[in-house]
C-alpha positions as CSV (number, residue, x, y, z in Angstrom):
1,M,-5.9,5.7,-29.6
2,A,-3.0,7.4,-27.7
3,S,-3.2,7.7,-23.9
4,R,-4.1,11.0,-22.4
5,T,-1.8,13.1,-20.3
6,Y,-2.4,13.3,-16.5
7,L,-4.0,16.7,-16.7
8,Q,-6.3,15.6,-19.6
9,L,-7.4,12.4,-17.8
10,V,-8.4,14.4,-14.7
11,R,-10.0,17.2,-16.6
12,E,-11.9,15.1,-19.1
13,N,-12.9,12.0,-17.1
14,K,-15.3,13.2,-14.4
15,A,-15.9,9.7,-12.9
16,F,-12.1,9.1,-12.5
17,R,-11.7,12.6,-11.1
18,R,-14.2,11.9,-8.3
19,L,-12.6,8.5,-7.5
20,W,-9.2,10.0,-7.5
21,I,-10.0,13.0,-5.3
22,A,-11.8,10.7,-2.8
23,A,-8.8,8.4,-2.5
24,V,-6.4,11.3,-2.1
25,I,-8.4,12.9,0.8
26,S,-8.8,9.6,2.6
27,M,-5.1,8.7,2.3
28,L,-4.0,12.1,3.5
29,G,-5.8,11.6,6.8
30,Q,-4.5,8.0,7.1
31,W,-0.9,9.3,7.5
32,F,-1.9,11.7,10.2
33,N,-3.2,8.6,12.0
34,T,-0.1,6.6,11.4
35,I,2.4,9.1,12.7
36,A,0.3,9.6,15.9
37,L,0.3,5.8,16.5
38,F,4.1,5.6,16.2
39,L,4.5,8.4,18.7
40,L,2.1,6.9,21.2
41,I,3.9,3.5,21.1
42,L,7.3,5.0,21.7
43,E,6.0,7.5,24.3
44,Y,4.2,5.0,26.4
45,T,6.3,1.8,25.9
46,G,9.6,2.7,24.1
47,S,9.3,-0.7,22.4
48,E,10.8,-1.4,19.0
49,F,9.1,-4.7,18.9
50,L,5.6,-3.1,19.4
51,L,6.4,-0.8,16.4
52,G,6.9,-3.9,14.3
53,L,3.8,-5.5,15.9
54,L,1.7,-2.5,14.9
55,F,2.7,-3.0,11.2
56,T,2.2,-6.7,11.6
57,V,-1.3,-6.4,13.0
58,R,-2.2,-3.8,10.4
59,M,-1.0,-5.9,7.5
60,A,-2.5,-9.1,9.0
61,G,-5.8,-7.3,9.3
62,F,-5.4,-6.2,5.7
63,A,-4.5,-9.8,4.6
64,I,-6.6,-12.3,6.6
65,L,-10.0,-11.4,5.1
66,Q,-8.7,-10.6,1.6
67,P,-10.2,-13.7,0.0
68,F,-13.6,-12.7,1.4
69,I,-13.1,-9.0,0.6
70,G,-12.3,-9.9,-3.0
71,L,-15.5,-11.9,-3.1
72,L,-17.5,-8.9,-1.8
73,A,-15.9,-6.6,-4.5
74,D,-17.0,-9.0,-7.3
75,R,-20.5,-9.6,-5.8
76,Y,-21.6,-6.3,-4.5
77,N,-21.6,-2.7,-5.6
78,R,-18.0,-1.4,-5.3
79,K,-19.0,2.2,-4.7
80,S,-21.2,1.1,-1.8
81,L,-18.3,-0.9,-0.3
82,M,-16.0,2.1,-0.5
83,I,-18.6,4.4,1.2
84,V,-19.3,2.0,4.0
85,S,-15.6,1.4,4.6
86,N,-14.9,5.2,4.8
87,L,-17.8,5.9,7.2
88,M,-16.8,3.0,9.6
89,Q,-13.2,4.2,9.6
90,A,-14.4,7.8,10.5
91,V,-16.0,6.4,13.6
92,L,-13.2,4.1,14.6
93,A,-10.5,6.8,14.2
94,L,-12.2,8.8,17.0
95,C,-11.8,5.8,19.3
96,F,-8.0,6.4,19.5
97,L,-8.9,9.5,21.5
98,L,-9.5,7.1,24.4
99,V,-5.8,6.0,24.6
100,E,-4.4,7.3,27.9
101,D,-1.4,5.2,28.9
102,G,0.7,2.1,28.1
103,N,-2.2,-0.2,29.2
104,D,-4.2,1.0,26.2
105,I,-1.5,0.2,23.5
106,V,-2.7,-3.4,23.0
107,W,-6.3,-2.5,22.1
108,M,-5.0,0.5,20.1
109,I,-2.9,-1.8,17.9
110,G,-5.9,-4.2,17.5
111,L,-8.2,-1.3,16.6
112,S,-5.7,-0.2,14.0
113,G,-5.8,-3.7,12.5
114,V,-9.6,-3.5,12.2
115,M,-9.3,-0.2,10.4
116,M,-6.8,-1.9,8.0
117,I,-9.5,-4.5,7.3
118,L,-11.8,-1.7,6.2
119,H,-9.0,-0.1,4.2
120,G,-8.5,-3.4,2.4
121,V,-12.2,-3.3,1.4
122,Y,-11.7,0.2,0.0
123,M,-8.5,-0.6,-1.9
124,T,-9.7,-3.8,-3.4
125,A,-13.0,-2.3,-4.5
126,E,-11.2,0.8,-5.9
127,R,-8.6,-1.1,-7.9
128,A,-11.2,-3.5,-9.3
129,A,-13.3,-0.6,-10.3
130,L,-10.6,1.6,-12.0
131,P,-10.5,-0.3,-15.4
132,N,-14.3,0.4,-15.6
133,L,-13.8,4.1,-15.4
134,V,-10.9,4.7,-17.8
135,S,-10.0,3.3,-21.2
136,E,-7.4,0.6,-21.6
137,E,-5.0,3.1,-23.2
138,D,-5.3,5.3,-20.1
139,L,-4.8,2.6,-17.5
140,A,-1.1,3.1,-17.1
141,T,-1.6,6.9,-16.9
142,A,-4.3,6.4,-14.2
143,G,-2.1,4.0,-12.3
144,A,0.9,6.3,-12.3
145,L,-1.3,9.2,-11.2
146,E,-2.8,7.2,-8.4
147,A,0.7,6.2,-7.2
148,A,1.9,9.8,-7.4
149,S,-1.2,10.9,-5.5
150,W,-0.6,8.2,-2.8
151,S,2.9,9.4,-2.5
152,T,1.8,13.0,-2.3
153,A,-0.7,12.1,0.4
154,L,2.1,10.2,2.2
155,C,4.5,13.2,1.9
156,M,2.0,15.8,3.0
157,G,0.2,13.6,5.5
158,A,3.4,12.4,7.2
159,M,5.0,15.8,7.3
160,L,1.9,17.7,8.4
161,G,1.0,14.9,10.8
162,G,4.4,15.3,12.4
163,V,3.9,19.1,12.7
164,V,0.3,18.7,14.0
165,V,1.3,16.1,16.6
166,S,4.3,18.2,17.7
167,I,2.2,21.3,18.2
168,W,-1.3,20.1,19.1
169,G,-0.8,16.5,20.1
170,T,-2.0,13.1,18.9
171,N,-5.7,13.8,19.5
172,A,-5.7,16.5,16.9
173,A,-4.3,14.0,14.3
174,F,-7.1,11.5,15.1
175,I,-9.8,14.1,14.7
176,I,-8.4,15.2,11.4
177,D,-8.2,11.6,10.3
178,S,-11.9,11.0,11.0
179,F,-12.9,14.2,9.2
180,T,-11.0,13.2,6.0
181,F,-12.8,9.9,5.7
182,I,-16.1,11.8,5.8
183,F,-15.0,14.5,3.4
184,G,-13.6,11.9,0.9
185,T,-16.9,10.1,1.0
186,L,-18.7,13.2,-0.3
187,F,-16.9,12.7,-3.7
188,L,-18.1,9.2,-4.0
189,L,-21.8,9.9,-3.5
190,K,-22.6,11.0,-7.1
191,L,-20.1,8.6,-8.7
192,T,-21.4,5.9,-11.0
193,I,-19.2,2.8,-11.5
194,P,-20.2,0.3,-14.2
195,Q,-19.8,-3.3,-13.0
196,T,-20.4,-6.7,-14.4
197,I,-21.5,-9.3,-11.8
198,D,-21.1,-13.0,-12.8
199,E,-24.3,-15.1,-12.5
200,K,-22.3,-17.6,-10.5
201,M,-22.0,-14.9,-7.7
202,K,-25.8,-15.1,-7.0
203,G,-27.2,-17.2,-4.2
204,P,-26.5,-17.3,-0.5
205,L,-23.2,-15.5,0.4
206,F,-21.6,-18.0,2.7
207,S,-22.8,-21.2,0.9
208,T,-21.4,-20.0,-2.4
209,G,-18.5,-18.1,-1.0
210,I,-15.8,-20.8,-0.8
211,Q,-16.7,-21.9,-4.3
212,N,-16.3,-18.4,-5.7
213,I,-13.1,-17.7,-3.8
214,K,-11.6,-20.9,-5.3
215,F,-12.7,-19.7,-8.7
216,G,-10.5,-16.6,-8.2
217,W,-7.5,-18.7,-7.3
218,K,-8.2,-20.9,-10.3
219,R,-8.2,-17.9,-12.5
220,I,-4.7,-16.9,-11.3
221,R,-3.3,-20.4,-11.7
222,S,-4.8,-20.7,-15.3
223,Q,-2.3,-18.1,-16.5
224,P,1.4,-18.5,-15.6
225,A,2.2,-14.9,-16.2
226,L,-0.6,-13.7,-13.9
227,F,0.4,-16.3,-11.3
228,R,3.9,-14.8,-11.4
229,I,2.7,-11.1,-11.3
230,V,0.6,-11.5,-8.1
231,F,3.9,-12.2,-6.4
232,A,5.5,-8.9,-7.7
233,K,4.6,-6.8,-4.7
234,A,5.5,-9.5,-2.2
235,S,9.0,-9.8,-3.8
236,W,9.6,-6.3,-2.5
237,N,7.7,-6.6,0.8
238,I,9.5,-9.7,2.0
239,A,12.3,-7.4,3.0
240,G,10.6,-4.0,2.5
241,G,8.3,-4.6,5.4
242,G,11.2,-4.6,7.8
243,L,13.0,-1.8,6.1
244,A,10.0,0.6,5.6
245,G,7.9,-0.6,8.5
246,V,10.5,-0.8,11.3
247,Y,14.0,0.6,10.4
248,L,12.6,3.7,8.6
249,V,10.5,4.5,11.7
250,L,13.5,3.9,14.1
251,M,15.7,6.1,11.9
252,G,13.1,8.9,12.2
253,A,13.0,8.5,16.0
254,D,16.8,8.7,16.1
255,V,17.2,12.0,14.3
256,D,19.3,14.3,16.5
257,G,18.1,17.8,17.2
258,F,14.5,17.2,16.2
259,G,11.5,15.6,17.8
260,A,10.5,12.0,17.0
261,A,7.3,13.2,15.2
262,F,9.4,15.4,12.9
263,G,11.8,12.5,12.2
264,F,8.9,10.2,11.3
265,G,7.5,12.8,9.0
266,L,10.9,13.4,7.3
267,F,11.5,9.8,6.4
268,F,8.0,9.1,5.4
269,F,8.1,12.3,3.3
270,A,11.1,10.8,1.5
271,R,9.3,7.5,1.1
272,G,6.3,9.2,-0.4
273,L,8.3,11.5,-2.7
274,G,10.1,8.5,-4.2
275,T,6.9,6.5,-4.6
276,G,5.5,9.3,-6.6
277,I,8.5,9.9,-8.8
278,G,9.2,6.3,-9.8
279,P,6.0,5.4,-11.6
280,V,6.0,8.6,-13.6
281,V,9.6,8.1,-14.7
282,V,9.1,4.4,-15.6
283,R,5.9,5.1,-17.5
284,A,7.7,7.7,-19.6
285,C,10.8,5.6,-20.3
286,F,9.4,2.0,-20.6
287,K,6.3,2.1,-22.9
288,D,6.7,-1.5,-24.1
289,E,4.6,-3.5,-21.7
290,T,6.1,-6.8,-22.6
291,T,9.3,-5.7,-20.8
292,W,7.4,-4.9,-17.6
293,P,7.5,-8.3,-15.9
294,S,11.3,-8.5,-16.0
295,L,11.6,-4.8,-15.2
296,I,9.7,-5.4,-12.0
297,G,12.3,-7.7,-10.7
298,Y,15.1,-5.3,-11.6
299,L,13.3,-2.6,-9.8
300,V,13.1,-4.7,-6.6
301,A,16.8,-5.4,-6.8
302,L,17.5,-1.7,-7.4
303,S,15.5,-0.7,-4.4
304,G,17.5,-3.1,-2.3
305,I,20.8,-1.6,-3.6
306,F,19.7,1.9,-2.6
307,Y,18.6,0.6,0.9
308,F,22.0,-1.1,1.2
309,L,23.6,2.3,0.7
310,V,21.1,3.7,3.3
311,G,22.6,1.2,5.7
312,I,26.1,2.5,5.0
313,S,25.1,6.2,5.3
314,V,22.6,6.0,8.1
315,S,25.0,6.9,10.9
316,N,27.0,9.4,8.9
317,A,24.9,11.8,6.8
318,L,21.2,12.5,7.4
319,W,20.4,14.2,4.1
320,I,22.3,11.7,2.0
321,T,20.3,9.0,3.8
322,V,17.0,10.9,3.0
323,V,17.9,11.1,-0.7
324,L,18.8,7.4,-0.9
325,V,15.4,6.6,0.7
326,V,13.7,8.6,-2.1
327,F,15.6,6.6,-4.7
328,A,14.8,3.3,-3.0
329,H,11.1,4.0,-3.0
330,S,11.1,5.3,-6.5
331,A,12.0,1.8,-7.6
332,S,9.4,0.2,-5.2
333,G,6.7,2.6,-6.4
334,A,7.3,1.7,-10.0
335,N,7.1,-2.0,-9.1
336,W,3.7,-1.5,-7.5
337,V,2.2,0.4,-10.4
338,L,3.5,-1.8,-13.2
339,S,2.3,-5.0,-11.5
340,T,-1.1,-3.4,-10.7
341,V,-1.7,-2.2,-14.2
342,L,-0.8,-5.6,-15.7
343,V,-3.4,-7.3,-13.4
344,Q,-6.0,-4.7,-14.4
345,Q,-5.3,-5.3,-18.1
346,W,-5.1,-9.1,-18.0
347,V,-8.1,-9.9,-15.8
348,E,-11.8,-9.6,-16.7
349,D,-14.2,-7.5,-14.6
350,E,-16.2,-10.4,-13.1
351,V,-13.2,-11.9,-11.2
352,R,-10.9,-8.9,-10.9
353,G,-11.8,-8.2,-7.2
354,R,-10.8,-11.8,-6.2
355,V,-7.5,-11.6,-8.1
356,F,-6.6,-8.3,-6.5
357,S,-7.5,-9.8,-3.1
358,A,-5.0,-12.6,-3.7
359,D,-2.4,-10.0,-4.7
360,M,-3.1,-8.1,-1.5
361,L,-3.1,-11.2,0.7
362,I,0.3,-12.4,-0.6
363,L,2.0,-9.0,-0.2
364,S,0.5,-8.6,3.3
365,V,1.7,-11.9,4.5
366,A,5.2,-11.0,3.3
367,F,5.1,-7.6,4.9
368,S,3.8,-8.9,8.2
369,A,6.5,-11.6,8.4
370,S,9.2,-9.0,7.5
371,T,8.1,-6.4,10.1
372,T,7.8,-9.1,12.9
373,I,11.2,-10.5,12.3
374,A,12.8,-7.0,12.0
375,G,11.1,-5.8,15.2
376,Y,12.2,-8.9,17.1
377,L,15.8,-8.8,15.9
378,T,16.0,-5.1,16.8
379,E,14.7,-5.5,20.3
380,Y,16.0,-8.9,21.3
381,T,19.4,-9.1,19.5
382,E,22.5,-6.9,19.1
383,L,21.8,-6.5,15.3
384,G,21.0,-2.8,15.5
385,I,19.5,-0.4,12.9
386,Q,22.5,-0.2,10.6
387,Y,23.2,-3.9,10.3
388,G,19.5,-4.7,10.2
389,I,19.2,-2.4,7.1
390,L,22.2,-4.1,5.5
391,L,20.7,-7.6,6.1
392,F,17.2,-6.8,4.9
393,S,18.4,-4.9,1.8
394,S,20.6,-7.9,0.9
395,V,17.5,-10.1,1.1
396,M,15.6,-7.6,-1.2
397,I,18.4,-7.7,-3.8
398,V,18.3,-11.5,-3.9
399,S,14.5,-11.5,-4.1
400,G,14.5,-9.1,-7.1
401,I,17.1,-11.2,-8.9
402,F,15.0,-14.4,-8.4
403,F,11.8,-12.6,-9.7
404,S,13.7,-11.5,-12.8
405,L,14.8,-15.0,-13.5
406,W,11.2,-16.3,-13.2
407,K,10.2,-16.2,-16.9
408,T,6.8,-16.7,-18.4
409,D,5.2,-15.8,-21.8
410,F,3.5,-12.4,-22.0
411,P,-0.2,-13.2,-22.2
412,D,-3.2,-11.8,-24.0
413,R,-4.8,-9.0,-22.0
414,V,-7.8,-11.1,-20.9
415,Q,-8.0,-14.9,-20.7
416,A,-11.2,-16.7,-19.7
417,V,-11.3,-19.6,-17.3
418,A,-12.9,-22.8,-18.5
């Protein structure tokens, strides 16, 4: 059976349509939040290190509890987890209205980390649920559409967030953010998500938790190709964290003739546009899934090459730099979707949440380390934005090459654990 087109999938699969719309709405508000947080840090502290720390705390929050979050996604109703996550984030987003000066930045960053824990719950539950709502033939289409939607939300949210913050201030962005979580939840209420829960998951949560988490890691190690693919996103994030999480923000703040909020929006618009284009192009051009594991490494290296060119152009031509950022994130977006689809295809429903949590944990650790190092180097050394981009892009190229050289056999789609 041939896969459906994007329009056919959305029109004909009502359950997927509800899940998709809910995710797009929630993500749209998320980027209003992010732009406002950037601006508050620079306005009250002017610290590049705190910008890096914001990303580090957010990704650390996303990562630290991932093994437990994956356990929850395999043990409890995934729809309920997504709804609770959204409602709690709607309340917490309003707490940012209490930020008044530089003394509030520390707890603001910590609160942002808590929201990322909840976002991690949503993402892990959603990705584990997706293969239960679409056919195997439609998984790549659904994955590419979700990536394009994430990028559209990033484009629109970042650009509109920059405009809203510039005109009405950061408080308006936080209120809109809270509203989008509530609005997105409305599309989840009538959604039914089939789910298989392993008998081993029953029993007291904490006494059986460690055993079940270990089972998830055992599942990954049982399949060399799967063990390799859970490092796919981290192979980009080990340098991409510093590039997209620190240097991209600083480039936006340094755009002459425009406010910092507009500059943030411009570069995050470019990032989102690329992330949407890449998966669509790769899905159309590379239909043989057995080539995807090696292709992922090439895409990481290609993203690094484009970012290296960004480092050369950053002080000379703004619009050339913006176009290069689009190309760099086209490659990274394709990496994300291909690796996600492969995990969804290879892993059975009962353990899929724990496998995705490991995937998220590894990429989050890589991203956090990268942003921390980039923020520190920018604030406390003479490296600067341009040479920082050149350094981190070189690391990304090397990382992509190493991932491509890491060869394993292409497995059967689902492999049970003894």
